[in-house]
C-alpha positions, 0 to 999 in steps of 0.5 A: 498533552493537556492537562487532562491527559488528551493530546493536542491533534494541533500540536503534534511531535514524536513520543519516545520516552515521555510526551513531546519529547521528539524521539525518533529513529531514522536508518540509512547507508553512507558510502564510506567504510565502517570507521570512527569517522563514518560514524560522525559523519552519520551523526552530523547527517542526522543533525543537517535534517534538524533533529538534536542529540543524534546518538548512532545506535547501530553501524554495520558494513554492508559491503566495501565502502559502505555503511549502514546507520541506525541513528537516534535523534530529537525533533523540535518540529511538530505537525497540526494533524487536525488539518490533514484531510483522511487518506484511507478508504472506509470500508464496511467492516463485513465477513466472509459470509455476509459479503458472499450473501451480498454478492449473491443477492445484488449481482446473481453471480461470481465476480471475476477478479484477476490478480498480478504483479506487473512486468519485472516485479517478482514480488508476490507475498502480498498478492499471495496473502490476499488471494490464497485460500489460508489468506493472512492473519486468520482472514480467508483469502479471495480464492475462499469466497463462494462470489468471487472467481479469484484468479492469481496470475503470479508475477511479471505479467506483462501490462500488455497480458494483464489487460488482454486477460482482464478483457477475455475474462470479463474481469469486474476487478484487477489487483495489482501487487507493487513494490514501489522502488526508489527510482519509481520504475514500478510506479510507471508500470502502474500508469502503463496498465491505466494507459493500456485499458483506457485505450482499450475502453476497458478502463470504466468496466474494470475495478483497479487495485494497487496494493503493496510496500509504499502504497497507499490510497492517496498515491493509488487515486494520484495514478488512476487507481480506484483503490490503494491498500498498504501493508498489513491489509486483510483480504476481507477489506478487499473484497468488501471494498470490491462489493460496494466499488462494483455496486457503485459502477453498476449504478453509474451505468444505469444512469448514464 
């Protein structure tokens, strides 16, 4: 931080009790029974990460031969935040009423929006928050929009069924809720959907969005989706993106 109180984006370090102290918290599980030796191993493990002054703040046995740890430490490295490109979407802030009015004015019909979690993924908390009428954090869900024909298909929808329903309903958009696990099995389901839509020549006509834990816009684009939204996203942000993206595609169709 400079003398004027402004932080230098070229030299960003974690902030704990005071600027630049590098204080961080890490959590992990070791395949060791809870003991003094296990705690020492946790500290040593964190030291190997490059953190100084590791301190075990919490430890708990989570099963025979396994212990969960929360460890504090101090990082010495810095990052140049000014050199990192923005990976987030620029979406206009619009109210539900403004979005409904714009849909009616631009398209003269309701936009068909399908939502689901694919294959073995049974997590629908985020999907429900985006779709159901009561919405999330005081922001109404897509089912409340007059300009959207929003259909929540629920969990464990096969890739084949999602693609078939997108074709049968003439869907303008398909929203996929994904819990990206450490072995990336759900990433494979996401890319499978892109492949099927492309094989059926449906991809260009459907706005593809993925959301959920460990999902961001950069990952979504890498997987072949049009947008990615992480935890805490409000329905109106998704609806505003749909409004603009459907319009962009329509303009591209007229030019081609």
